[in-house]
DOMAR-306986 format. One line per 2 residues: number of its first residue (from 1); for each residue x, y, z negated of C-alpha. Coordinates in steps of 0.1 Angstrom, whole numbers, plus 5000, padded with zeros to 4 digits. Example, Ala and Ser with C-alpha at 12.3 -4.5 7.8 and 13.67 -1.06 7.14 Angstrom:
1 = 5123 4955 4922; 5137 4989 4929
END
This chain:
1 = 6836 6907 8581; 6812 6917 8608
3 = 6793 6950 8615; 6817 6973 8598
5 = 6814 6957 8564; 6845 6959 8543
7 = 6858 6930 8523; 6886 6931 8498
9 = 6908 6901 8488; 6938 6899 8466
11 = 6965 6873 8465; 6998 6870 8446
13 = 7028 6861 8466; 7055 6839 8451
15 = 7089 6856 8457; 7120 6835 8463
17 = 7136 6821 8431; 7165 6846 8433
19 = 7141 6876 8433; 7128 6892 8401
21 = 7103 6914 8418; 7066 6904 8421
23 = 7039 6921 8441; 7001 6918 8443
25 = 6991 6921 8479; 6957 6938 8483
27 = 6941 6932 8517; 6914 6955 8530
29 = 6896 6940 8560; 6868 6955 8581
31 = 6855 6948 8616; 6885 6960 8636
33 = 6912 6965 8611; 6931 6948 8583
35 = 6954 6967 8560; 6978 6951 8534
37 = 6987 6971 8503; 7017 6956 8483
39 = 7013 6966 8447; 7044 6961 8425
41 = 7039 6942 8392; 7060 6946 8361
43 = 7088 6922 8356; 7083 6895 8329
45 = 7114 6876 8319; 7100 6844 8303
47 = 7069 6837 8324; 7070 6813 8353
49 = 7053 6823 8385; 7016 6813 8386
51 = 7004 6791 8414; 6992 6810 8444
53 = 6957 6795 8443; 6950 6802 8406
55 = 6944 6837 8394; 6959 6844 8360
57 = 6935 6851 8331; 6926 6887 8325
59 = 6948 6890 8294; 6979 6875 8313
61 = 6981 6904 8338; 7015 6921 8334
63 = 7017 6957 8325; 7020 6980 8355
65 = 7054 6994 8366; 7060 7029 8352
67 = 7063 7045 8386; 7032 7029 8402
69 = 7000 7048 8397; 6979 7025 8420
71 = 6989 6994 8401; 6983 7011 8368
73 = 6948 7020 8380; 6942 6984 8391
75 = 6954 6972 8357; 6931 6995 8339
77 = 6902 6986 8361; 6909 6949 8355
79 = 6910 6955 8317; 6877 6974 8320
81 = 6861 6946 8340; 6874 6920 8315
83 = 6858 6940 8286; 6825 6944 8306
85 = 6825 6907 8313; 6831 6899 8276
87 = 6803 6923 8267; 6780 6907 8293
89 = 6788 6872 8280; 6781 6882 8244
91 = 6748 6899 8254; 6739 6868 8274
93 = 6747 6845 8244; 6727 6868 8221
95 = 6698 6868 8246; 6700 6830 8250
97 = 6699 6825 8212; 6670 6849 8208
99 = 6652 6833 8237; 6657 6798 8221
101 = 6644 6811 8188; 6614 6827 8205
103 = 6607 6795 8225; 6608 6775 8192
105 = 6585 6799 8175; 6561 6798 8205
107 = 6563 6760 8206; 6555 6757 8168
109 = 6526 6782 8173; 6512 6762 8203
111 = 6514 6730 8182; 6496 6747 8153
113 = 6469 6760 8177; 6466 6725 8192
115 = 6461 6710 8157; 6436 6737 8149
117 = 6417 6731 8182; 6416 6693 8174
119 = 6402 6700 8140; 6376 6723 8154
121 = 6367 6697 8181; 6363 6671 8153
123 = 6340 6696 8133; 6320 6702 8165
125 = 6315 6665 8170; 6304 6662 8133
127 = 6279 6691 8138; 6266 6675 8170
129 = 6260 6643 8151; 6242 6662 8123
131 = 6221 6681 8149; 6212 6648 8167
133 = 6202 6633 8133; 6182 6665 8124
135 = 6164 6663 8158; 6156 6627 8151
137 = 6144 6636 8117; 6123 6665 8131
139 = 6108 6642 8157; 6100 6617 8129
141 = 6085 6645 8107; 6064 6658 8137
143 = 6051 6623 8143; 6043 6618 8106
145 = 6026 6652 8104; 6004 6644 8134
147 = 5995 6610 8119; 5987 6628 8086
149 = 5965 6653 8103; 5946 6625 8121
151 = 5942 6607 8088; 5931 6639 8071
153 = 5906 6646 8099; 5893 6610 8096
155 = 5891 6614 8058; 5872 6647 8060
157 = 5849 6630 8085; 5843 6602 8061
159 = 5839 6626 8031; 5812 6646 8051
161 = 5794 6614 8060; 5795 6603 8023
163 = 5783 6637 8012; 5754 6635 8037
165 = 5747 6600 8026; 5748 6610 7990
167 = 5725 6639 7996; 5700 6617 8014
169 = 5701 6592 7986; 5696 6619 7961
171 = 5666 6631 7980; 5652 6596 7981
173 = 5657 6592 7945; 5639 6624 7936
END
């Protein structure tokens, strides 16, 4: 690593077939230094050696040797991290399920609002049609009212003329 950053890597070494001891080699590397820490692992009789490339699952780590405090601390830290990972995965699954439920609820709500909006748009179109018909009716009524007023005015004019004519004829008859 560059700039004084430290990196940590761990690898398991496969001992010769005649050896029963296993170690975890912890390597601390920084800009100018690299230090290897061999950590002894507990002996397991029946388990074959895991491949170097594959890390064993968290539950398959052997128990630390009784005399090694550093390997015991690493083992405890590994178990703690495994529990934290399991908790995080459970929380993630819960959150994912809750998010899916909320997304479904919001989708249903959006669909309901969309249907409601379509119904309101249809009602608005109906009201616009009624308004247009009412405006047409009002225009027709206004035209008929004006025509009626003209006819009434003409009728009153004729009635006055008839009254005047009747009055003149009455005078002539008298």
